[in-house]
C-alpha positions in Angstrom: -51.6 56.7 -61.2 -53.2 53.5 -62.4 -52.1 53.8 -66.0 -50.6 56.5 -68.2 -52.5 57.1 -71.4 -50.4 58.8 -74.1 -52.4 61.7 -75.7 -55.2 61.2 -73.2 -56.4 62.7 -69.9 -54.7 61.2 -66.9 -55.7 61.4 -63.3 -53.4 61.0 -60.3 -54.5 58.8 -57.5 -51.8 59.8 -55.0 -49.4 62.7 -54.9 -46.2 63.3 -52.8 -43.6 66.0 -52.8 -40.0 65.5 -51.7 -37.0 67.9 -51.8 -34.9 66.7 -54.6 -32.0 67.2 -56.9 -28.8 65.1 -56.9 -27.0 67.4 -54.5 -30.0 67.6 -52.2 -30.2 63.8 -52.1 -26.5 63.5 -51.2 -26.8 66.1 -48.4 -29.9 64.3 -47.0 -28.0 61.0 -47.1 -24.9 62.4 -45.3 -27.1 63.9 -42.6 -29.1 60.7 -42.1 -25.9 58.9 -41.5 -25.1 61.3 -38.7 -22.6 63.7 -40.3 -22.8 67.5 -40.5 -23.2 68.8 -44.0 -23.6 72.2 -45.8 -25.6 72.3 -49.1 -24.4 75.0 -51.6 -26.9 75.6 -54.4 -28.8 78.2 -56.4 -32.2 78.9 -54.7 -35.0 80.2 -56.9 -38.5 81.3 -56.1 -41.1 79.5 -54.0 -39.8 76.0 -55.0 -36.3 77.0 -54.0 -37.5 78.3 -50.7 -39.5 75.2 -50.0 -36.5 72.9 -50.8 -34.3 74.9 -48.5 -36.9 74.8 -45.7 -37.3 71.0 -46.0 -33.5 70.5 -45.9 -33.0 72.9 -43.0 -35.7 71.1 -41.0 -33.6 67.9 -41.5 -30.5 69.6 -40.0 -28.8 70.6 -43.2 -27.1 74.1 -43.4 -28.2 75.7 -46.7 -26.3 78.5 -48.4 -26.0 79.9 -51.9 -27.2 82.8 -54.1 -30.9 83.4 -54.7 -31.8 83.5 -58.4 -34.7 85.1 -60.3 -36.2 81.9 -61.9 -37.7 79.1 -59.8 -35.9 75.9 -59.1 -37.1 73.1 -61.3 -39.9 70.6 -60.6 -39.2 67.0 -61.6 -42.0 64.4 -61.8 -41.6 60.6 -61.2 -44.7 58.8 -62.5 -45.5 55.4 -60.9 -48.0 53.3 -62.7 -49.1 49.7 -63.2 -48.1 49.7 -66.9 -45.0 50.1 -69.0 -44.7 53.8 -68.0 -43.8 52.9 -64.4 -40.9 55.1 -63.1 -41.3 57.5 -66.0 -39.4 60.7 -65.1 -40.2 64.2 -66.4 -37.4 66.7 -65.6 -38.0 70.4 -65.5 -35.7 73.0 -67.0 -34.9 75.0 -63.8 -33.5 78.5 -63.5 -31.1 80.4 -65.8 -27.8 81.5 -64.3 -25.5 84.2 -65.6 -21.9 85.3 -64.8 -23.1 87.1 -61.7 -24.9 84.2 -60.1 -22.0 81.8 -61.0 -19.4 84.1 -59.4 -21.5 84.5 -56.3 -21.7 80.7 -56.0 -18.0 80.2 -56.5 -17.1 83.0 -54.0 -19.2 81.2 -51.4 -17.7 77.9 -52.3 -14.2 79.3 -51.6 -15.3 80.6 -48.2 -16.9 77.2 -47.3 -13.7 75.3 -48.1 -11.9 77.1 -45.3 -13.8 74.8 -42.9 -14.4 71.7 -45.1 -13.0 68.2 -45.1 -14.6 66.8 -48.2 -16.7 68.4 -51.0 -19.2 66.5 -53.2 -20.5 67.8 -56.5 -23.5 66.1 -58.0 -25.9 66.6 -60.9 -26.3 68.9 -63.8 -25.9 72.6 -63.9 -28.8 75.1 -64.4 -29.2 76.6 -67.8 -26.4 78.9 -68.7 -24.6 80.4 -71.7 -21.0 79.7 -70.7 -21.1 75.9 -70.3 -20.5 75.9 -66.5 -18.9 72.7 -65.1 -17.2 71.4 -62.0 -13.6 71.5 -63.2 -12.8 74.8 -61.7 -14.3 73.8 -58.4 -12.3 70.5 -58.3 -9.0 72.3 -59.1 -9.6 74.8 -56.3 -10.3 72.1 -53.8 -7.2 70.2 -54.9 -5.0 73.3 -54.2 -6.2 73.2 -50.6 -5.7 69.4 -50.5 -9.4 68.9 -50.0 -10.9 65.7 -51.5 -13.6 66.2 -54.1 -16.2 63.6 -55.0 -18.0 64.1 -58.3 -21.1 62.5 -59.9 -22.2 64.0 -63.2 -22.6 63.0 -66.8 -22.4 64.3 -70.4 -20.2 67.3 -71.1 -19.8 68.1 -67.4 -18.3 64.7 -66.9 -15.9 65.0 -69.9 -14.7 68.4 -68.6 -14.1 67.3 -65.0 -12.0 64.3 -66.0 -9.0 66.5 -66.6 -9.4 68.1 -63.2 -8.7 64.7 -61.5 -11.1 64.6 -58.6 -10.5 62.2 -55.7 -13.6 60.0 -56.5 -15.7 59.8 -59.6 -19.0 57.9 -59.8 -20.9 57.1 -63.0 -23.4 54.4 -63.7 -22.9 51.6 -66.3 -24.9 53.4 -68.9 -22.8 56.6 -68.6 -19.7 54.4 -68.7 -20.9 53.0 -72.0 -21.6 56.5 -73.4 -18.1 57.5 -72.3 -16.1 54.5 -73.5 -18.4 52.7 -76.0 -17.7 49.4 -74.1 -19.8 47.2 -71.8 -16.9 45.7 -70.0 -17.0 47.0 -66.4 -13.3 46.2 -65.8 -12.1 48.0 -68.9 -14.4 51.0 -68.1 -13.4 51.3 -64.5 -9.7 51.0 -65.3 -10.1 53.9 -67.8 -12.1 56.0 -65.3 -9.4 55.4 -62.6 -6.9 57.2 -64.8 -8.7 60.5 -63.9 -9.2 59.9 -60.1 -8.0 58.1 -57.0 -11.1 56.1 -56.6 -13.4 55.1 -59.4 -17.0 53.8 -58.9 -19.3 52.4 -61.4 -22.8 51.4 -60.3 -25.0 48.8 -62.1 -28.4 49.0 -60.6 -29.5 45.7 -59.0 -26.1 44.2 -60.0 -24.4 46.3 -57.3 -21.4 48.6 -57.5 -17.8 48.3 -58.5 -15.1 50.4 -56.7 -11.5 50.5 -58.0 -8.4 52.0 -56.3 -5.8 51.1 -59.0 -5.1 47.6 -57.5 -8.3 45.9 -56.5 -11.9 46.0 -57.8 -14.4 45.6 -55.0 -17.8 44.4 -56.1 -20.5 45.1 -53.4 -24.1 44.0 -53.7 -27.0 44.6 -51.2 -30.1 42.6 -52.2 -33.6 43.8 -51.5 -36.8 41.9 -52.2 -39.3 44.7 -52.8 -38.1 47.7 -54.8 -40.5 50.7 -54.4 -38.4 53.2 -56.4 -34.8 53.3 -57.5 -34.8 57.1 -58.0 -31.9 58.7 -56.1 -30.1 55.5 -55.4 -26.9 56.7 -57.0 -27.1 59.8 -54.9 -27.5 57.7 -51.7 -24.5 55.7 -52.8 -22.5 59.0 -53.2 -23.5 60.1 -49.7 -22.2 56.9 -48.2 -18.8 57.2 -50.0 -18.4 60.6 -48.5 -19.2 59.5 -45.0 -17.0 56.4 -45.4 -14.1 58.5 -46.4 -14.6 61.0 -43.7 -14.6 58.2 -41.1 -11.5 56.6 -42.5 -13.1 53.4 -43.8 -11.1 51.2 -46.1 -12.1 50.4 -49.7 -14.2 47.3 -48.7 -16.1 49.2 -46.0 -16.7 52.1 -48.3 -18.1 49.8 -51.0 -20.4 48.0 -48.5 -21.7 51.2 -47.0 -22.4 52.7 -50.5 -24.1 49.5 -51.7 -26.2 49.4 -48.5 -27.3 53.0 -48.8 -28.2 52.7 -52.5 -30.3 49.6 -51.8 -31.9 51.2 -48.7 -33.2 54.0 -50.9 -35.1 51.5 -53.0 -37.3 50.3 -50.2 -38.7 53.6 -49.2 -41.4 55.8 -50.9 -39.4 58.9 -50.2 -37.4 59.6 -53.4 -33.6 59.9 -52.9 -33.9 59.3 -49.1 -33.1 56.3 -46.9 -33.2 55.4 -43.2 -30.1 54.8 -41.2 -31.5 51.6 -39.7 -32.0 50.1 -43.2 -28.4 50.9 -44.1 -27.1 49.3 -41.0 -29.1 46.1 -41.6 -28.1 45.8 -45.3 -24.5 46.6 -44.5 -24.3 43.4 -42.5 -25.9 41.4 -45.3 -23.8 43.0 -48.1 -22.1 40.5 -50.5 -18.6 41.5 -51.3 -16.1 40.1 -53.9 -12.5 41.5 -54.4 -10.6 41.0 -57.6 -7.0 42.2 -58.2 -6.9 43.9 -61.6 -3.6 43.4 -63.4 
């Protein structure tokens, strides 16, 4: 829209719909980079069916229980005023013990033929404070690497489960540690995982393995939308790990994927050719943390 008037009537000039949700974005990114991926989720109503259809058409295998309430709709408002990139996030479906147990049962079956599992985003509304800790612990028992990107209470609970990789942005790091120092925050986060990643928007990302902090930055001139860039970053870390890349290569691919998402109108999506170009141009600095 041209402008967003608070308390007034607003007319949209253009409207686009994209399959979304952090897990959906990660799956889309992994598939775009050429790897097979299965998306496990709750699917609700016409919106859930539409998201599933869009993902399947892109070569993603979709599984998971169907739920009564519809999957949520999230709006990103682009305007020429201060409200540009304003996001309105829907509530989504309610899940109970039955739906949760169905999801976890399918998760356990999928892990029999899985190399890496990635868990992203917030949980649907529930009365039992669902989180990823149980999922991470089960994967660890099977020696399957788990990658996690979440915030708030879900993040605090999953720290004790010690996933392989944890990603948070710098704002979430401040909320967690009440400190703006990236090195201190990433060192603290590393205590709960093998690889810690903190992203900082157009300042790039920081990846720490316990010895070296790799700072990777892919610069783009024209940012259309940054929505979903963190999810694109996550997709790239999964692909890099699956392909046996080292820490520097992983950071470069992740930074390139996150930046590539910014130059396309499709929210939470990127094009492989953009990633390949920005990967070559990525600026990398390595610092040993003592």
